[in-house]
N, C-alpha and C positions, 0 to 999 in steps of 0.2 A: 169309675170309666173312665171318665173323660180324661180324668188326671193319668191314668195309664197307658191312653190313646196321645196325648202330650209328651209324656216324658218318652215315648218310644218311638214320637216323633223324630224327639228331638235329640236322640242319642244316633241318628242314624241321617237326618240332613241337616245340613249347614245352611247358614246365611246364606250364604250365595247361591244355593242347589237350587238347578229346576225340578219344580214338584209337578205333576201333570197331574190333579185330581178328577178320577173318574166318574165324578157324580154324588149325590145327597150328601153332601157335602157336612151337613149338619141338621137334623132332625128335633131341632127344640127352639126354644122361643128365642127373640134377637139379642135379649140381656144377653143368655147364655153364648148363643155364639161368637160377639164381640169377644167375651170376656175366654173363650177357647181362641180364637182364630189369632187375636191379638199377640199370643205368644209361639204360635207355630213358627219354624225358622224354614227358609228358603224361599225365594221368587216364584210361587205358583200360579199357574193355570189350571182356570176350571171347564173343566166337561161339564155340560150342567145335566143335570139328574131329574128324574122325574119327582124329587120332594124338591131342588130346590127352585123353591115358589115365591124366594122374598125377593123385594125389587132389584134391577141389577146393580142402582144403586149400594146397598147393603152391602154386595161380593163386591164390589168394583174396591170397595175402602184396604181388600186382601189378596186381594188378585191380580197380576198384571193383565190379563187378560180372561177373556169366560166366553167359548163354544159350545156347539153341538156338536165337535168329533175332533178329532186330528189326526194329520196321518201322521208317522216319525219313523224311517227306517222304511219306509213302504208296511208297515205293520199299523193299523187302525183303531184309533183310543178312542173309544165311545161309551157310554153308561150302558146303555143295554146294548143286545148281540143284533148285530143284523142279520137278517135272514142269508140262508146257508149261499143264493146264487149272488148275493153283494158282496159276499166276503173271499171270493176266489178273485178279485179285482187286487189281492191283498195279499202279504206273505200270511198272516192271521191276523184276529180283534185281540185285542185287552179290553177287558169290560166290568162292568160293577151289574150291578143292578140284582142278581139273582142269589145275592148271599151266600148261604152254604151248599146251596145247588148249583153243579156243572152239566156246562152243556158235554156229551161224551164224542164229542170230534175234536180231535188236535187242533184244528187251525183256530181253538177260541182259547183264552187263558181268562178264570175268573179270577179279579183282583179285589175282590169286596175284602172287607176288613176282616171279617170271620175267618176268611182264607190265607190271609198274608199273616195271620195273627197279629192284629191288629197294628203292624209295625209298615211304613213303607218298603219300597222293594224297587234295588236298583233297577231303572232299566235296561241296563247292562246284562243283567243276571237274566232275567226275562226274555231278552231277544236271544241266549243262547239256547234257549227251548226251543225254537223253530231251526237252530243248525242242527240238532242231534236227530 
């Protein structure tokens, strides 16, 4: 599975592309984490998830920034979906954490790997979801 995910990633992410990873980047031992991360294209920003428990210095080797959340084009990027009373400040939210489960609310878009076919999705495609 790791090899498939690395291949899928590198098919769509070029070396200079900016990637926001919405957490739980790797649930594995540190040696596997390093083996995988050094092979992934892109300039990566980590939005930490609840399973991202290694020291920040480990993540800093592969991510140009590490954050709790990020706002891009008034869309909230965070690992865990925020409360509906908080999401109203934004056009919507991209999140992970729920795996295959979804919130039945059009303001939230689940981008967990299980939902997006284990392949990164271009932000422009996701932004279009709120324009429809």
